[in-house]
N, C-alpha and C positions, 0 to 999 in steps of 0.2 A: 504493499500501499504507498504511495508517494502522497505528499502533502505540497497542495501547490497556495499562492494566495491570490486572492480574487481583489477586486473593487468591490468596495461596501456600501449598501445603499440601503438603510435602515429598512423600509417600507417592504423592498423587496426580499427580503431575511424571513421579516414578519408574515409575509405570505406564504412561506416556504415553509416556515413553521408550524403555520396555521393548514399545513398540506393543501392551500388555493391555491397557489405558482407550481406547478411539477416541473418545470423547464425553467432553468439557467440557459442565458444564450450569452456569450465569450466571441469576440472577435476571432478566427483562427489563429492568434499567433502562436510562431516558434515555441515560445515559454509553452502552451501547451500544448504540443506535439503528442507528447506521450501519454497523457492524460485515457484512461481507463476506470470501467466500473470498477468501484471498490475503493479508487483514490479519493483524499477529500479537499477540498478550498476551505482554507482560513480566510474568514474576516475578520485581521486584526485580531485584536483582543475580544470581542462581542462576541465568535463562534461562528458555526462550521458546518458544512450539507457535504453528508458521504455521496458518491457521483454512483446511480445505477447505469442505465444503458447513457452509450456515447455516439454522437451522429453528427457526420460533417453534412454543411448544406452552403450553396453557393452565395446564398444570398438571404436575407432576414424575412425577406417574402415567402421565399423554398420553404426555410424553417417554419413558419407560422403557417402554411398550407399544408405541411407534413404532420406538425404536431400540433395544431388548433392555436389559434390566438390567445384563446380564455386560461391557457397551461403556462402561457408565458407572460402574460400583462391581463390577470384576472377584470385589474379595474376599468381596462377599454372597452368601450365600446363596441368596440367592431375589428376587424383585422388591420386596419390602413392603420387606426389610431393603436393599436399595438406597436407595427412599426415604427410608426414615427415617436411614440415614446421611449422605444430603446433607443435608437438613433439621438434624442436629444440629452440623453443621458451624458454628462462632458467627460467623459475616460471612453465614450465610444468612438473608435476609430473607425473611420467609413472608408478611409484605403485601404486599411487592412481587410475591411469586408469585400471589397470592391477587388482585391487582388488574391485575398486566398479563403473570402468566405466566410462562415461560422459555424461553431459548435453548438450542438446540442448537448446539453448535459440531462439528465433526468435527474430530479433530486428524491434519493433512498430516504436520506432522513437529513434534520437538520437540528441543531445542537446549539444552544447556548454558552458560554462559558461560565463559569464562577459561581 
């Protein structure tokens, strides 16, 4: 089991913890190239998730079509808004998405620290 650091957004973590958000998306950065089921994403000192299935898609739109927008951004009103909300995150790297695609990480478990 490997551990990776990930950008932290409290609302997203709370949605994963409540099991409403079941997919965590990341630009397919080389740092995450080796991530597999069973690995863990750490969100600083706040908490972590255990990764279930990992899939790679050419874009957020392809991820949303395959995985379902409500699994990625449950508070969105539809697929277009879900994509826009993810891309609005300051840490989201659109250039990496266009060049390398995105990773879809199924959330197996979310756990707070402390």
